[in-house]
C-alpha positions in Angstrom: 0.0 0.0 -0.6 1.0 3.3 -1.1 2.3 5.7 1.9 -0.1 8.6 1.1 0.5 11.7 3.3 -2.1 14.5 4.0 -0.8 17.8 2.6 -2.3 21.0 3.5 -4.0 21.3 0.2 -6.4 17.7 1.2 -6.9 19.1 4.3 -8.2 22.6 3.2 -10.8 20.6 0.5 -11.8 18.6 3.5 -12.6 21.5 5.6 -13.7 22.7 2.9 -16.5 19.6 2.3 -17.4 20.1 6.0 -18.4 23.6 6.2 -15.0 24.7 8.1 -13.4 27.9 7.4 -9.4 27.1 8.5 -6.7 29.7 7.0 -3.3 28.6 5.0 -1.6 28.2 9.0 -4.2 26.6 10.9 -3.6 23.6 7.4 0.2 23.8 7.9 -0.5 22.8 11.4 -3.4 20.7 11.3 -1.6 19.0 8.1 1.7 17.8 10.5 -1.6 16.5 13.3 -3.3 14.4 11.1 0.3 13.1 9.9 0.8 12.0 13.3 -2.3 10.5 14.3 -2.3 8.2 10.1 1.8 7.2 11.7 0.5 6.2 14.8 -2.6 4.2 13.4 0.6 2.6 11.1 2.0 1.0 14.2 -1.1 0.1 15.9 -1.3 -2.1 12.7 1.6 -4.0 13.5 -0.2 -5.4 16.2 -1.0 -8.8 16.5 -4.9 -9.1 18.1 -5.5 -13.1 15.6 -7.4 -14.6 18.3 -8.3 -11.6 20.6 -12.2 -11.0 21.5 -14.1 -7.7 19.9 -14.2 -5.7 22.8 -17.5 -3.4 22.3 -17.7 -2.3 26.0 -15.9 -2.9 29.3 -18.1 -1.9 32.0 -21.0 -5.1 30.9 -23.9 -2.5 31.6 -26.9 -3.9 29.8 -29.5 -0.8 28.0 -32.3 -1.3 30.6 -36.0 -1.0 28.9 -39.3 -1.1 30.0 -41.9 -2.0 27.1 -44.1 1.2 26.1 -48.1 0.8 27.1 -50.6 4.0 26.8 -52.0 4.3 30.0 -54.5 6.7 30.4 -54.7 8.4 34.3 -57.2 11.6 34.2 -60.6 11.9 32.3 -60.6 15.2 29.6 -63.6 15.6 30.4 -62.8 16.4 34.2 -59.6 18.6 33.2 -61.6 20.7 31.0 -64.2 20.6 33.8 -61.6 22.9 36.2 -61.2 25.6 33.8 -62.8 28.6 34.4 -62.1 29.7 30.5 -64.3 29.1 27.8 -64.5 26.3 26.0 -65.0 25.3 22.2 -65.2 21.8 20.6 -64.2 20.5 23.6 -61.1 22.0 24.1 -60.5 25.7 26.2 -60.2 28.3 24.3 -57.7 31.1 25.6 -55.9 34.5 23.8 -53.8 34.5 21.0 -50.4 34.9 22.2 -48.6 35.6 18.3 -49.6 37.8 16.5 -49.4 38.6 12.5 -48.3 41.9 11.8 
């Protein structure tokens, strides 16, 4: 596999695709950092992982969820009866808060 280095031009292109504005100076700095990261990944590729089980998470925590169910706790008519505001079609009428100008 041919060694590919990230130069400032490639990094600026990636930044443009990501809609991130960076200066030429920042592109040079980040290109160097990106190449350091890629060099480190090459070191990790040399580690023999044959026979090592994949680690998805280390805490052994399980996602505990409950089943969803619909539960009616209060009758809507009882709630409507508690309001002193006028009711229209089974709903409480309130003053408009947002007005078109």
